[in-house]
C-alpha positions as CSV (number, residue, x, y, z in Angstrom):
1,M,0.1,0.0,-0.2
2,K,1.2,3.5,-0.7
3,G,0.3,5.2,1.9
4,Y,-2.2,8.3,0.0
5,I,-5.0,8.5,-1.9
6,N,-5.3,10.8,-5.1
7,V,-8.0,13.3,-4.8
8,P,-10.1,12.4,-7.5
9,E,-10.2,15.1,-10.4
10,S,-13.8,15.2,-10.4
11,F,-13.0,17.8,-7.0
12,N,-12.1,21.0,-8.1
13,C,-8.3,21.5,-6.0
14,Q,-5.7,23.8,-6.8
15,R,-2.3,22.3,-7.1
16,C,0.4,23.7,-5.0
17,K,1.2,27.0,-5.5
18,H,5.3,26.1,-4.8
19,C,6.0,23.6,-7.1
20,G,2.8,22.8,-9.5
21,S,1.4,19.1,-8.0
22,A,-1.5,17.9,-7.4
23,P,-2.2,17.4,-3.8
24,I,-3.1,14.0,-2.5
25,I,-4.8,12.6,0.9
26,S,-2.6,11.5,3.7
27,L,-3.1,9.5,6.7
28,A,-2.2,11.7,10.1
29,D,-2.2,10.6,13.6
30,H,-5.3,9.1,15.3
31,G,-6.8,7.8,12.1
32,L,-7.5,11.5,10.5
33,Y,-6.7,12.8,6.9
34,L,-4.9,15.7,5.8
35,L,-4.5,17.4,2.3
36,K,-0.6,17.9,1.7
37,C,1.7,18.6,-1.3
38,P,3.4,15.1,-2.3
39,T,6.6,16.6,-3.5
40,D,7.7,18.7,-0.3
41,D,6.3,18.1,3.7
42,T,7.3,21.8,3.9
43,H,4.5,23.4,1.5
44,Y,1.7,23.9,2.7
45,Q,-0.5,21.1,4.6
46,T,-4.4,20.9,6.0
47,K,-4.9,20.4,9.6
48,P,-5.3,16.4,10.4
49,G,-8.9,15.9,10.5
50,A,-11.9,15.9,7.5
51,I,-10.2,16.3,4.4
52,D,-10.8,19.9,4.0
53,I,-10.3,21.0,0.2
54,D,-11.6,24.8,0.7
55,D,-8.6,25.4,3.3
56,W,-6.0,23.8,0.1
57,N,-7.4,25.8,-2.3
58,I,-7.3,29.1,0.0
59,H,-3.8,28.6,0.7
60,N,-3.0,28.1,-2.8
61,A,-4.5,30.0,-4.2
62,R,-2.1,32.9,-5.6
63,L,-4.9,36.0,-4.4
64,Y,-4.4,34.8,-0.8
65,D,-0.6,35.7,-1.7
66,N,-1.8,39.4,-2.0
67,D,-4.0,39.1,0.7
68,L,-1.1,38.4,3.6
69,K,1.0,40.8,2.0
70,M,-1.6,43.6,2.5
71,M,-2.8,42.4,5.8
72,S,1.0,42.5,7.0
73,A,1.9,45.8,5.6
74,G,-1.2,47.5,7.4
């Protein structure tokens, strides 16, 4: 067994903003799941729990980066 599940293409799921890889569903501690980049564990990962595609999409959208820059500048 490979230890992860590919996100089905039928789900609207952004690619990793750092490397462009499609995210995977990975088993975390205590039987919980998370979405993460398959190439680098330092790229964004959702919190362990339910599979949160919305959280992944927010953090991997280019617009989110601009919002964070504006908030830290103000």
